Structures are given as structure tokens and as C-alpha cells.
KEDO-740177 format. One record per residue (C-alpha): z, y, x; residue in one letter. Coordinates in steps of 0.05 Angstrom, whole numbers, plus 32768, in hexadecimal, padded with zeros to 4 digits. Layout:
# residues N
ZYXa;...
# end
This chain:
# residues 253
814883DE826Dm;815C83DD821Ei;811783F68216k;80EB83BF8241k;811A83888215e;810383AC81CFn;80BA83A581EBk;80CD83588204l;80EE834981BEl;80A78370819Al;8083834381C0m;80A3830381B4y;80A3830E816Bh;8056832C816Bs;804F82DE8184v;807E82BE8147v;805A82E18119i;801882CD8130l;802F82858137l;804A828780F4a;800D829980D9l;7FD6826A80F6v;7FFB823080D9p;7FFD82518093i;7FAF82658092i;7FA5821C80B1i;7FC682068074v;7FA08236803Bl;7F5D822C8054l;7F6E81D8804Ds;7F7C81DE8006f;7F3181FE8008t;7F1B81BF801Eg;7EFD81E58060r;7F2981C98092l;7F588189809Cs;7F99818F80AFi;7F9B814A80D3t;7F5C814D80FDr;7F5B81658145y;7F678197815Bp;7F8881B78116n;7FC08180811Dn;7FCC818F8162l;7FD681DC8154i;7FFF81D18124t;802C819C8142t;803081C58186g;804482098155i;807D81DC8131l;809881CB8171a;809682168188f;80BC8226814Df;80EE81EF8152a;810382058199a;8103824C8180d;8132822F814Ay;8162820A8172v;8168824781A6i;8174827A8174r;81AD824E8156l;81CD82438192f;81C7828881A6a;81E882A08162a;822882BE8162k;823482A8811Cd;821482688111k;8223825B80D0k;820082A280B3r;81C9828F80E1f;81BF824A80B8l;81C28272807Bi;819982AC8086e;815F827880ADn;81618244807Es;811582478071f;810C824480B7d;812D81FD80B3l;810481E9807El;80C2820680A8g;80D081D380D8l;80CD818D80ADi;8091816C80C1p;808081488082m;8047816D8070h;802981AE808Ap;803B81D0804Al;807B81D5805Ef;805E82058094a;805E8243805Bl;80AC824A8068f;809F826980A8r;808282A38077a;80D382B98076a;80D682BE80C1r;809A82F080B7i;80BE83148085v;80FC832180ABr;80D8833580E8i;80B2836580C8l;80F9838180A7r;811B838280E7d;80E983AF810Ah;80F183D980C4r;809983CC80B1i;80B283D1806Df;80DD840C806Ew;809584258094v;806B840F805Fl;809884288029g;80A583E88007i;80EC83E4801Fd;812A83EE7FF7g;813283D37FB3k;80FE83A37FBAl;811683767FF6t;815F83857FDFg;814783627FA2s;812683317FC2i;816583207FF1h;81A483227FBBr;817382F37F92f;816482C27FD1i;81B582CA7FEBy;81DF82EA7FACg;81D282B07F83t;81D682797FA6g;8182826D7FA0f;817F825D7FEEi;81B582257FEEy;819882027FB0l;8155820E7FC4f;815B81E88008s;818D81AF7FEFi;815581A27FC2s;811D81A27FF0v;814E817A801Bv;815381427FE5i;810D81457FDFl;80FA813C8027v;81378103802Fl;811C80D87FEFs;80CC80E47FFFa;80D780CB8047l;81008089802Fl;80CF80807FF7y;80988084802Cs;80B780528055i;80C88021801Ev;808E80247FF7e;8065802D8031k;80448069801Bl;802980AC8043s;806080E28048l;802F8113802As;802480E67FECd;807280D07FEBa;8084811F7FF1l;804D81207FADw;807680EA7F8Bw;80C1810F7F9Fa;80AB814F7F83i;808381347F40t;80CC81107F32t;80FC81427F43a;80DB816E7F18t;80D3813D7EDBt;808881427ED4v;808080F77EEEg;802F80F17EEEy;803E80A87EF5g;800380A27F32d;803680867F5Ai;807480607F49s;809D80347F66p;80937FEB7F74h;80CB7FCF7F9Bt;811D7FCD7F85a;81357FFA7FC2i;80F9802A7FA9g;810E802B7F63k;815380417F81i;813E80707FA0i;811A808F7F65a;815D808B7F3Fs;818480B47F72f;814C80E67F6Dl;814980EF7F2Cm;819280FB7F24i;819881227F63g;815581427F65g;815381547F18i;819E81717F11g;8187819F7F55f;814B81BA7F3Ei;816481C77EF9g;819B81F97F18l;816B82167F44l;813A82237F06t;817A82407ED9s;818B826B7F1Ct;8141828D7F1Ei;814382927ECFt;818F82B57ECBd;818182E27F0Af;814583057EE5f;816982FC7EA2t;81A083267EC2v;816C83577EE7n;814F83647EAAs;8190836C7E86s;81AB839D7EC2k;816E83C37EB8n;817283D27E69q;81B283E77E76d;819B84187EB1t;816484377E80n;81A2843D7E3Fd;81CD845F7E76i;8195848B7E91k;817D849C7E43a;81C784A57E3Al;81CB84D87E6Ev;818F84FD7E63s;81A785057E13k;81E385227E27i;81C385517E5Dd;8195856A7E1Fq;81DD856C7DFAl;81FD85997E31n;81C085C27E33r;81C885D77DE3k;821385DC7DEFv;8202860E7E22d;81C886367DFBr;81F186387DBEl;823886537DECs;820786857E02s;81EC869C7DC0q;8232869D7DA1v;824586CB7DDEn;821486FC7DDAh;822386FD7D8El;826A87047D9Fa;825D873F7DCFh;8227875D7D9Ak;825A875E7D6Es;829387807D90e;826187B77DA7k;825987C57D5Cn;82A187BE7D4Dh;82B187F57D82w;827788237D68k;
# end
């Protein structure tokens, strides 16, 4: 019975990986101009897959015993359900990584351990996932409201929100209505603040890791020198004992 359940789970996870990869491939190919996401049948494929992952997320949420932990660990899955732009489908790659990790594929490939541990510590231990999720929510809500007020497409509004929050400000899109300017003001204050925290978190993580690696290297070098010193002391002690033993023999003669 257990083997049958494991087999069904493996089959389901295989389907999930396949459905997660399809929109990712479509999005990447759209960047090359080989196909269009908004045209038939690609739009139907991405919409159907989005509906599947939405149902999958809701079912897993209700089935989870610790819902708070589920929400934290599956934050990228929730971001992948944002229907504003197909680009958000790239967040579903996190689901693929978790499935591969659960089935110990990384361990089989020999890349599990420090690498996955560092990534997990970076995403969850530093609070990166919270800041990133809040930043995305601010960008999405601002873009959604801005698109309604300024009568722009969601993709153009999202582009405006990203360039505004990152202080790039190309100026190709700007608010013309009073409400649009108010939305832009809130985005400038809130978005820039959270994105600043996000970038500082990334910088601090790599700085601390670099410092820890340097400290580890210093400790290893110190231990190596101590071992060398111990070996020299052992050789010196052996020579002293040999000379003392030889001197004692000569004394008795």
C-alpha cells in the first residue's frame, strides 16, 4: 500500500514538474521572438496550467497541518500564481527544486549539502523571502491600480512599477492623472524602502559569508601550524630522549 502511494506521488510530482517547465519554456522562447504568449494556443496552455497550479496550491494549503509554515515555504508558489504577466511562471521553478530535493535527486547527483543549505539559509534564514514577497505584492498592487487609473496594459503598468521602485525611472511611462500620481508616490515611498532592504539583505548575507569563510580559512591555517609545531616538538622530544638514553649508557660504562 505504501509503495503504491509512493508510486502515485512520484507520478504526480512528475506531472507537476512537466507542467511547471512548459510555461517556463514558453516564456523563455517568447523572449527570443519565436512565439507569442498571448496568441492561441499558447495563451490557453498557460491559462490552463495556471488553473492547475492554483487548485494544487489551495488543496495543499488546506491539507497542510502547519499552515503558517506552508505559506512561508511555498511563497514562491503563490507568486507563481499571479496572472498579471507570464513572467511570474518562472517562480514555479522553486516547486521543481523542492520536489527534486524531497526525492533526494540532488543527493544522487552529489550537489546536496553546503549548496542547498546555503540557499535555504539565504532564502529563509535572512528573511529574504518575506522582503521579496512584500516587494512583489507592492509592485503588483501598484501596477494593477495604475493600469486601471491610467488605462494601460498590465504588462506596461508592471514595467512602470519596476522602473519606479528601483529608482531607474526611464520616463517612458509617467502618471497623468491625480490618482496615478498618488499611487506613484506610495510606490516610491514603500517600494523603494522594501527594495532597499532587499538589496541590503543580499549584500549582508554575502559579506557575512565571506567573513565566515575567511575566519574558517584562518582557523584551518592556525590548526595546520599547530600540527606542524606539535610534530616538531615530538621529533625534538624523541631526539632528547634518545640523547638522554645514550648519555645514560655511556655513564654506566
